[in-house]
C-alpha positions in Angstrom: 95.5 78.7 102.2 92.3 80.7 101.2 92.4 82.7 97.8 90.2 85.7 97.0 89.2 86.3 93.8 87.3 89.5 92.3 86.1 90.2 89.1 85.3 94.3 89.1 82.7 96.2 87.7 81.1 99.4 88.5 77.5 97.7 89.0 78.3 94.6 89.9 81.5 93.5 91.3 81.8 89.4 91.6 83.8 87.8 94.0 85.2 84.0 94.4 86.6 82.2 97.4 88.7 78.7 97.3 90.7 76.6 99.5 93.8 75.4 98.1 95.3 72.4 99.5 98.2 71.0 97.4 96.3 70.6 94.0 93.0 70.6 95.2 90.4 73.2 95.4 87.5 73.4 97.7 85.0 76.1 96.7 84.1 78.2 99.8 81.9 80.9 98.6 80.9 83.6 95.8 78.6 86.2 95.6 78.4 89.8 94.5 78.6 93.3 95.4 76.1 95.5 94.1 76.2 99.4 94.0 72.6 99.5 92.8 71.6 101.4 96.2 73.4 104.4 95.0 72.7 106.9 92.4 74.2 106.0 89.0 75.6 109.5 88.9 77.3 109.2 92.2 80.5 107.6 91.2 82.2 108.3 94.5 79.7 106.3 96.5 79.3 103.5 94.0 83.3 103.2 94.8 82.8 103.3 98.3 80.2 100.6 98.1 82.5 98.4 96.2 85.4 99.3 98.5 83.8 98.4 101.7 82.0 95.2 100.2 85.5 94.2 99.7 86.2 94.6 102.8 83.6 93.0 104.1 84.4 89.8 102.0 88.1 90.2 103.4 86.6 90.0 107.4 84.1 87.2 106.5 86.4 84.6 104.7 90.0 85.8 105.6 91.7 84.7 102.6 95.3 84.9 102.5 96.1 86.3 98.8 93.9 88.0 95.9 93.6 87.8 92.1 91.6 90.8 90.1 90.6 90.4 86.6 93.0 93.0 84.2 90.5 95.0 82.5 91.5 96.0 78.7 90.2 99.0 76.6 86.4 98.5 75.3 84.7 100.3 72.3 83.7 102.8 75.1 86.4 104.9 76.2 84.4 106.4 79.3 82.9 102.4 80.3 86.9 101.4 80.2 88.0 104.2 82.8 84.9 103.6 84.7 85.7 100.1 85.2 89.1 100.7 85.8 88.1 103.2 89.0 86.2 100.0 90.3 88.9 98.0 89.5 91.2 100.2 92.0 88.5 100.7 94.3 88.6 96.6 94.6 92.5 96.7 94.6 93.0 99.4 97.6 90.5 97.3 99.9 92.7 94.4 98.9 96.2 96.1 99.5 94.8 97.9 102.5 93.9 94.7 104.0 97.8 93.6 103.5 96.6 90.9 100.7 99.1 90.0 98.2 97.2 90.8 94.7 97.8 89.0 91.8 96.6 90.0 88.3 95.1 88.1 85.4 93.6 88.5 82.0 90.3 87.1 81.2 91.8 84.7 78.6 94.4 83.5 81.0 91.7 82.4 83.9 89.6 81.1 81.2 93.1 79.0 79.8 93.6 77.9 83.7 90.1 76.9 84.4 89.0 75.3 81.5 91.6 74.6 78.9 91.3 77.0 76.4 91.1 81.0 76.3 87.8 81.4 74.4 85.5 79.1 76.7 82.1 80.8 77.4 80.5 81.9 80.7 78.5 78.8 81.2 81.4 76.7 80.1 83.7 78.5 83.2 80.9 77.7 85.5 80.6 74.4 84.8 84.4 74.0 85.3 84.5 75.3 88.4 81.3 73.7 89.6 
């Protein structure tokens, strides 16, 4: 079974695809969807890029399930709202393709991958590799 993970971001949305066979995981692909081609002030255009990019990833890798990082309130409420809209565009693309979507916090994902929730990005990357 193939699983697509999404790390939403308004400028850069990350994705990773793994193949699961019992307890075995195999790397399939990873990458980013960048909205830099759109004007920073053109939010609808940037959300469309995220939506279309997620749809393209789905079409390319044919996942069965998806997971999306849950966004928490940051120091800047405006940034949190914008990030939430990017997350919404990604989720809309996923459910529009009839994928079952699970939502996890960054702490939950780090704990599952590294063994503790305070792991740095470098530690997570090393464990995934």
